[in-house]
C-alpha positions as CSV (number, residue, x, y, z in Angstrom):
1,M,-79.9,-212.0,63.2
2,S,-79.9,-210.9,66.8
3,A,-83.2,-211.3,69.0
4,V,-81.9,-208.3,70.7
5,P,-83.4,-204.8,68.7
6,Q,-79.9,-203.5,67.0
7,E,-80.8,-199.8,68.5
8,R,-79.3,-197.9,71.2
9,R,-82.0,-197.0,73.9
10,V,-81.1,-195.3,77.5
11,V,-84.0,-195.2,79.8
12,T,-82.3,-194.9,83.3
13,A,-78.9,-193.8,84.9
14,I,-76.1,-195.9,83.9
15,P,-75.8,-198.3,85.9
16,G,-79.6,-198.4,86.4
17,P,-81.6,-199.2,89.8
18,K,-81.5,-202.8,89.3
19,S,-78.2,-203.0,88.3
20,Q,-77.2,-200.9,91.2
21,E,-79.3,-203.7,93.7
22,L,-77.4,-206.7,91.9
23,Q,-73.9,-204.7,92.5
24,A,-74.9,-204.6,96.1
25,R,-75.5,-208.4,96.0
26,R,-72.2,-208.5,94.2
27,T,-69.9,-206.5,96.7
28,A,-71.5,-209.1,99.4
29,T,-70.4,-212.1,97.8
30,V,-67.9,-211.7,94.8
31,A,-64.1,-211.4,95.7
32,G,-62.9,-207.7,95.4
33,G,-60.0,-208.5,93.1
34,V,-62.5,-209.4,90.4
35,G,-63.0,-205.8,88.7
36,S,-65.7,-204.9,86.0
37,V,-65.2,-202.1,83.4
38,L,-68.8,-201.0,83.9
39,P,-71.2,-202.6,86.3
40,V,-74.3,-202.6,84.5
41,F,-75.6,-206.4,84.6
42,T,-76.6,-208.1,81.3
43,A,-79.8,-209.6,80.6
44,R,-79.2,-210.4,77.1
45,A,-76.9,-209.6,74.3
46,G,-76.5,-210.0,70.3
47,G,-75.4,-208.3,67.2
48,G,-73.7,-205.1,68.1
49,V,-76.0,-204.5,71.6
50,I,-75.9,-205.6,75.3
51,E,-79.3,-205.3,77.0
52,D,-78.9,-204.5,80.9
53,V,-81.4,-205.7,83.6
54,D,-82.9,-202.1,83.5
55,G,-84.0,-202.2,79.8
56,N,-80.8,-200.0,78.8
57,R,-79.4,-201.2,75.3
58,L,-75.6,-200.3,75.1
59,I,-73.7,-200.3,71.9
60,D,-71.1,-203.0,72.1
61,F,-67.4,-201.4,71.2
62,G,-65.7,-204.4,73.4
63,S,-67.3,-208.0,72.4
64,G,-66.3,-209.2,76.0
65,I,-62.7,-208.4,75.1
66,A,-62.7,-209.7,71.5
67,V,-64.3,-212.8,72.4
68,T,-68.0,-212.5,70.9
69,S,-66.9,-211.6,67.4
70,V,-69.6,-213.4,65.8
71,G,-72.0,-211.8,68.2
72,A,-72.9,-212.9,71.8
73,S,-76.0,-215.2,70.8
74,A,-74.7,-216.1,67.0
75,E,-77.5,-218.5,65.7
76,A,-75.3,-221.4,64.6
77,V,-73.4,-221.3,67.8
78,V,-76.6,-221.5,70.0
79,R,-77.8,-224.2,67.6
80,R,-74.8,-226.4,67.6
81,A,-74.3,-225.8,71.3
82,S,-78.1,-226.5,72.3
83,A,-77.9,-229.8,70.3
84,Q,-74.3,-230.9,71.9
85,L,-76.1,-230.1,75.5
86,Q,-79.0,-232.7,74.5
87,D,-76.8,-235.5,74.0
88,F,-74.0,-234.8,76.9
89,T,-72.1,-232.0,78.6
90,H,-68.7,-234.0,79.4
91,T,-67.0,-237.1,79.3
92,C,-63.5,-235.8,79.5
93,F,-61.7,-236.3,76.1
94,M,-58.8,-237.9,78.0
95,V,-61.4,-240.6,79.3
96,T,-63.6,-241.2,76.4
97,P,-63.2,-239.1,73.2
98,Y,-65.6,-237.5,71.0
99,E,-65.9,-236.3,67.2
100,G,-66.4,-232.5,68.1
101,Y,-62.8,-232.0,69.3
102,V,-61.3,-233.8,66.5
103,E,-63.4,-231.3,64.3
104,V,-62.2,-228.4,65.9
105,C,-58.6,-229.6,65.4
106,E,-59.3,-230.2,61.7
107,Q,-60.8,-226.7,61.5
108,L,-57.4,-225.2,63.0
109,A,-55.3,-227.1,60.7
110,E,-56.8,-225.9,58.0
111,L,-57.3,-222.2,58.9
112,T,-54.0,-221.6,60.6
113,P,-50.9,-220.3,58.6
114,G,-48.7,-222.9,56.4
115,D,-49.3,-225.8,54.6
116,H,-47.1,-228.0,56.9
117,A,-48.9,-231.0,58.7
118,K,-50.6,-229.7,62.0
119,K,-51.9,-231.0,65.2
120,S,-53.8,-229.1,68.0
121,A,-54.3,-229.5,71.7
122,L,-57.6,-227.9,73.4
123,F,-57.8,-226.1,76.7
124,N,-59.9,-223.6,78.3
125,S,-58.4,-220.3,78.4
126,G,-55.6,-218.2,76.7
127,A,-53.4,-218.6,79.5
128,E,-53.7,-222.3,79.7
129,A,-52.8,-222.3,75.6
130,V,-49.7,-220.2,76.2
131,E,-48.5,-222.2,79.3
132,N,-49.2,-225.3,77.3
133,A,-47.2,-223.9,74.2
134,V,-44.2,-223.3,76.7
135,K,-44.2,-226.9,77.9
136,I,-44.5,-228.2,74.1
137,A,-41.6,-226.1,73.1
138,R,-39.5,-227.0,76.1
139,A,-40.4,-230.9,75.4
140,Y,-39.4,-230.4,71.7
141,T,-35.9,-228.3,72.0
142,R,-35.0,-229.7,75.4
143,R,-34.3,-226.1,76.3
144,Q,-35.4,-224.0,79.2
145,A,-35.6,-220.4,78.3
146,V,-38.5,-218.5,77.0
147,V,-38.1,-215.0,75.5
148,V,-40.9,-212.4,75.4
149,F,-41.4,-208.6,74.7
150,D,-42.1,-205.3,76.3
151,H,-45.8,-204.4,76.2
152,G,-46.7,-207.8,75.8
153,Y,-49.4,-209.7,77.8
154,H,-50.0,-213.5,77.9
155,G,-52.3,-214.4,81.2
156,R,-52.7,-214.4,84.7
157,T,-51.4,-218.1,85.7
158,N,-47.8,-217.9,87.5
159,L,-46.0,-218.4,84.3
160,T,-48.0,-216.2,82.1
161,M,-47.5,-213.4,84.6
162,A,-43.8,-214.0,84.2
163,L,-44.3,-213.6,80.5
164,T,-46.7,-210.4,80.9
165,A,-44.8,-207.1,81.0
166,K,-47.3,-204.9,83.0
167,N,-47.3,-205.0,86.5
168,M,-50.5,-203.4,87.5
169,P,-52.8,-205.0,87.7
170,Y,-51.7,-208.3,86.5
171,K,-48.8,-209.0,88.4
172,H,-48.8,-206.4,91.5
173,G,-48.2,-208.3,94.8
174,F,-48.3,-211.9,93.2
175,G,-44.8,-213.1,92.9
176,P,-42.5,-214.8,92.8
177,F,-42.8,-215.6,89.1
178,A,-41.6,-218.6,87.3
179,P,-37.8,-218.3,86.2
180,E,-36.0,-218.4,83.0
181,V,-38.2,-215.7,81.4
182,Y,-36.6,-212.8,79.2
183,R,-38.0,-209.6,78.1
184,V,-36.6,-208.0,75.0
185,P,-37.8,-204.7,73.2
186,V,-40.7,-204.5,70.5
187,A,-41.0,-202.4,67.7
188,Y,-43.5,-199.6,69.2
189,G,-43.5,-197.2,66.0
190,Y,-45.3,-194.6,67.8
191,R,-42.7,-194.3,70.6
192,W,-39.5,-195.6,68.9
193,P,-36.8,-192.9,69.7
194,T,-35.6,-192.6,66.0
195,G,-38.8,-192.6,64.6
196,A,-41.3,-195.2,63.5
197,E,-39.6,-195.8,60.0
198,N,-36.6,-197.1,62.0
199,A,-38.4,-199.2,64.5
200,G,-38.6,-202.4,62.8
201,A,-34.9,-203.0,61.9
202,E,-33.6,-201.4,65.0
203,A,-35.9,-203.1,67.5
204,S,-35.3,-206.5,65.7
205,A,-31.6,-205.8,66.1
206,Q,-31.6,-204.7,69.4
207,A,-33.9,-207.9,70.5
208,I,-31.8,-210.3,68.8
209,D,-28.5,-209.0,70.3
210,M,-30.0,-208.8,73.8
211,I,-31.1,-212.7,73.4
212,N,-27.6,-213.5,72.3
213,K,-25.5,-211.8,74.9
214,Q,-27.8,-212.2,77.8
215,V,-29.7,-215.4,77.4
216,G,-27.8,-217.4,74.5
217,A,-29.9,-218.6,71.5
218,E,-29.0,-222.3,72.0
219,N,-30.6,-222.2,75.5
220,V,-33.9,-220.5,74.1
221,A,-36.9,-223.0,73.8
222,A,-39.7,-220.4,72.6
223,I,-40.1,-216.9,71.6
224,I,-43.6,-215.6,72.1
225,I,-45.2,-212.7,70.8
226,E,-48.5,-211.3,69.9
227,P,-48.7,-210.3,66.3
228,V,-50.4,-207.0,67.2
229,L,-50.4,-206.4,70.9
230,G,-53.4,-206.4,73.0
231,E,-53.3,-205.2,76.6
232,G,-50.2,-203.4,75.9
233,G,-52.1,-201.0,73.5
234,F,-53.0,-202.7,70.1
235,I,-49.3,-201.9,69.1
236,E,-48.7,-203.2,65.7
237,P,-44.8,-204.1,65.5
238,A,-43.3,-202.0,62.7
239,K,-42.9,-203.8,59.5
240,G,-40.2,-205.9,59.2
241,F,-39.8,-206.8,63.0
242,L,-42.0,-210.0,63.0
243,P,-40.4,-211.4,60.1
244,A,-36.7,-210.9,61.5
245,I,-37.5,-212.5,64.7
246,S,-39.2,-215.4,63.0
247,K,-36.3,-216.1,61.1
248,F,-33.7,-215.6,63.9
249,A,-35.8,-218.5,65.7
250,T,-35.8,-220.9,63.0
251,D,-32.2,-220.3,62.1
252,N,-31.5,-221.3,65.8
253,G,-33.9,-224.0,66.3
254,I,-36.1,-221.6,68.6
255,V,-39.9,-222.5,68.6
256,F,-41.5,-219.2,67.2
257,V,-45.3,-219.0,69.1
258,A,-47.7,-216.5,67.6
259,D,-50.1,-215.5,70.8
260,E,-53.3,-214.8,68.7
261,I,-55.7,-215.0,71.3
262,Q,-57.0,-211.5,70.8
263,S,-56.3,-211.0,67.2
264,G,-57.1,-214.4,65.8
265,F,-60.2,-215.4,64.0
266,C,-60.9,-212.4,61.6
267,R,-60.4,-209.7,64.2
268,T,-57.8,-208.1,62.1
269,G,-59.5,-208.9,58.7
270,Q,-57.3,-211.9,58.2
271,W,-57.8,-215.2,59.8
272,F,-54.5,-214.5,61.8
273,A,-52.7,-211.4,62.2
274,C,-49.6,-212.9,61.7
275,E,-50.7,-213.4,58.2
276,D,-50.2,-209.8,57.2
277,E,-46.4,-210.0,56.8
278,G,-46.6,-213.9,55.9
279,V,-45.1,-214.9,59.1
280,V,-45.9,-218.5,59.6
281,P,-45.2,-219.6,63.3
282,D,-44.2,-223.1,64.7
283,L,-47.1,-222.7,67.3
284,I,-50.1,-220.7,67.7
285,T,-52.2,-220.1,70.7
286,T,-55.9,-219.3,70.1
287,A,-58.9,-218.5,72.8
288,K,-61.3,-215.3,72.9
289,G,-62.7,-215.4,69.4
290,I,-62.6,-219.1,68.8
291,A,-66.1,-220.5,70.4
292,G,-68.5,-217.3,70.3
293,G,-68.2,-216.9,73.9
294,L,-67.9,-220.6,75.2
295,P,-64.7,-221.2,76.9
296,L,-62.1,-222.8,74.6
297,A,-58.4,-222.2,73.8
298,A,-56.3,-224.1,71.6
299,V,-52.3,-224.6,70.7
300,T,-51.9,-225.5,67.0
301,G,-48.7,-226.3,65.2
302,R,-46.0,-228.3,63.6
303,A,-47.2,-231.8,64.1
304,E,-43.7,-232.8,65.4
305,I,-43.5,-230.2,67.7
306,M,-47.2,-230.9,68.9
307,D,-46.1,-234.6,69.3
308,A,-42.8,-233.8,71.3
309,P,-44.5,-234.2,74.8
310,H,-44.9,-237.9,76.2
311,A,-48.5,-239.4,76.0
312,G,-50.6,-238.3,79.1
313,G,-48.3,-234.9,79.2
314,L,-50.8,-232.4,77.9
315,G,-54.6,-232.2,79.2
316,G,-57.0,-231.0,81.8
317,T,-60.5,-232.2,83.1
318,Y,-62.2,-229.6,81.0
319,G,-59.9,-229.1,78.0
320,G,-62.1,-229.1,74.5
321,N,-65.4,-229.7,76.2
322,P,-67.8,-231.0,74.1
323,V,-70.3,-228.1,74.0
324,A,-67.3,-225.5,73.7
325,C,-66.1,-227.4,70.7
326,A,-70.0,-227.5,69.3
327,G,-69.7,-223.5,69.9
328,A,-66.3,-223.2,68.1
329,L,-67.7,-225.2,65.1
330,G,-70.5,-222.8,65.0
331,A,-68.6,-219.6,65.3
332,I,-66.2,-221.0,62.6
333,E,-69.3,-221.7,60.4
334,T,-70.5,-218.1,60.9
335,M,-67.5,-216.5,60.0
336,K,-66.9,-218.3,56.8
337,E,-71.0,-217.7,55.7
338,L,-70.9,-213.9,56.8
339,D,-67.1,-213.3,55.4
340,L,-66.2,-211.7,58.7
341,N,-62.9,-210.8,57.5
342,G,-64.3,-208.7,54.8
343,K,-66.6,-207.0,57.8
344,A,-63.8,-206.5,59.8
345,K,-61.8,-204.7,57.0
346,R,-65.0,-202.5,56.5
347,I,-65.2,-201.7,60.1
348,E,-61.4,-200.5,59.9
349,E,-62.2,-198.4,56.9
350,V,-64.9,-196.7,58.7
351,M,-63.6,-196.3,62.2
352,K,-59.9,-194.9,60.7
353,G,-61.6,-192.7,58.5
354,R,-63.9,-191.1,61.6
355,L,-60.9,-191.1,63.9
356,A,-58.6,-189.4,61.5
357,A,-61.3,-186.6,61.3
358,M,-61.5,-186.4,65.2
359,A,-57.5,-186.1,65.2
360,E,-57.6,-183.4,63.3
361,K,-60.0,-181.6,65.7
362,F,-58.7,-182.9,69.1
363,D,-54.9,-183.0,69.5
364,V,-55.3,-185.3,72.6
365,I,-55.0,-188.1,70.2
366,G,-51.4,-188.8,69.4
367,D,-52.0,-191.9,67.5
368,I,-54.7,-194.0,65.6
369,R,-53.6,-197.6,64.9
370,G,-54.7,-201.4,64.5
371,R,-56.0,-203.4,62.0
372,G,-59.7,-204.7,61.1
373,A,-61.9,-204.4,64.1
374,M,-58.9,-204.2,66.4
375,I,-58.5,-200.3,66.2
376,A,-57.1,-198.2,69.2
377,I,-56.2,-194.5,69.9
378,E,-53.5,-193.5,72.0
379,L,-54.1,-190.1,74.1
380,V,-51.3,-187.8,75.3
381,E,-51.1,-184.5,76.9
382,S,-52.3,-182.0,74.3
383,G,-50.2,-178.7,73.7
384,T,-46.9,-180.3,74.6
385,K,-43.7,-179.1,73.3
386,D,-40.7,-180.7,71.2
387,G,-42.8,-183.6,70.2
388,A,-43.1,-185.0,73.6
389,K,-46.0,-187.8,74.0
390,T,-46.9,-187.7,77.4
391,P,-49.5,-190.2,78.0
392,N,-52.8,-189.3,79.1
393,A,-54.5,-192.0,81.1
394,A,-56.8,-189.4,82.7
395,A,-58.0,-188.7,79.2
396,A,-58.8,-192.4,78.4
397,G,-60.6,-192.8,81.8
398,A,-62.7,-189.7,81.4
399,L,-63.7,-190.6,77.8
400,A,-64.6,-194.1,78.6
401,K,-66.7,-192.9,81.5
402,A,-68.3,-190.2,79.2
403,C,-69.1,-193.0,76.5
404,H,-70.7,-195.6,79.1
405,Q,-73.0,-192.6,80.6
406,E,-74.2,-192.2,76.7
407,G,-74.7,-196.2,76.4
408,L,-71.5,-197.0,74.3
409,L,-69.3,-199.5,75.8
410,V,-65.6,-199.0,75.6
411,L,-62.6,-200.3,77.1
412,T,-59.1,-198.9,77.8
413,C,-55.5,-200.5,77.6
414,G,-51.9,-199.7,77.1
415,T,-48.9,-200.0,79.4
416,Y,-49.7,-196.3,80.4
417,G,-53.6,-196.7,80.7
418,N,-53.5,-194.3,77.9
419,V,-55.0,-196.1,75.1
420,L,-59.0,-196.5,74.0
421,R,-59.5,-199.6,72.3
422,F,-62.5,-200.6,70.1
423,L,-63.1,-204.5,69.5
424,P,-66.8,-204.2,68.0
425,P,-68.5,-207.4,67.2
426,L,-67.7,-208.3,63.5
427,V,-71.5,-208.4,62.8
428,I,-72.1,-204.9,64.1
429,G,-74.6,-203.0,61.8
430,E,-72.8,-199.8,60.1
431,D,-75.3,-197.5,61.5
432,L,-74.8,-198.6,65.2
433,L,-70.9,-198.4,64.3
434,N,-71.3,-194.7,63.1
435,E,-73.7,-193.6,66.3
436,G,-71.2,-195.4,68.5
437,L,-68.3,-193.1,66.7
438,D,-70.8,-190.1,67.1
439,I,-70.9,-190.6,71.0
440,L,-67.2,-190.9,71.2
441,E,-67.0,-187.8,69.3
442,G,-69.3,-185.9,71.6
443,A,-67.5,-187.3,74.6
444,F,-64.1,-185.7,72.8
445,A,-65.9,-182.3,72.5
446,A,-67.4,-182.4,76.1
447,I,-63.8,-183.3,77.7
């Protein structure tokens, strides 16, 4: 259990005086382009709570953007990473290797979907994993084109900015971007013109038609999709969409890449979100939840695809750092021991029940969606006629601010900035979960 008391406590304004003092120091020395959702400075964190330097304890519905799924100070992560720190911090796996890296790759082979032979390569961040998945797919297929989807997010490097759909804040002013990237529609049920029930079949047919006509399937190295789209608004592609795209990829010798960076490692109530419809990707990219907060990422996939790049073609100085690998083994141990898939499903049950009741009262809630502990509400202008679903970004911002003042950390997202997303640590207590939802309900009533 966490050493941080698992109770909300608001003893100063948020942010408090010590946080404000640190913010002034930050403003003087940290680049302005690095933002923060809430400028309270963390002193310690664990379980479902973040404690700031002023002694406030906030209920955490963000998990550092789906990273600290096992909590921000999980016992097994701390124990294993601390032991590794005593032995050595770094050798570079490409110079002299070590067992921890191999163990993480063995765990990934066991946990990721499919019973085919698998291999992995480890990196530092989600963007690096996606970028390397593209390199691997191009080496294997000897093709260049990459297909991605509306509302998708894949990172902040030059190539992954090109893969990402949303301009502001991710791409604005940073071009030119990498070439040979093509974007096609995704089955966004809530906003599909002919209704959610038609979205899976119609969107997949449209996407495949565009690939065939505009790119040529024989030119496509990889199709990359988040099985639940993260930054785009926690969009679950309508049923049938992912299997249709996956089958098209297989039929045309295209590497199908599932970007599970936000949705992986028990977050949706399964080890990986693509398991929901039985989709087995050729490559799967992971990061965020893999190592309990330490920087680690991976590309895992079919052995013959992973082995396509020449020796020395994949790597990086810090990729698969030994301390991060130890953290990952501790995080996976925790996920198995505590059945965090079961915990995620219970969080979904509680949250969706409470949010459905709020939607009855507040017509600004247009849609409730997501799976496990990856839940969101899309906010729209209330009182609109003819079923209009005008995005209401102002409401999302106001609600987030009201929650922050009461000691509940929530995040916004969505292509239109009108989605509130909930990513509590999977180890959060049910009392804290319900208290957080009480605060959210109070914020709706106030606004």
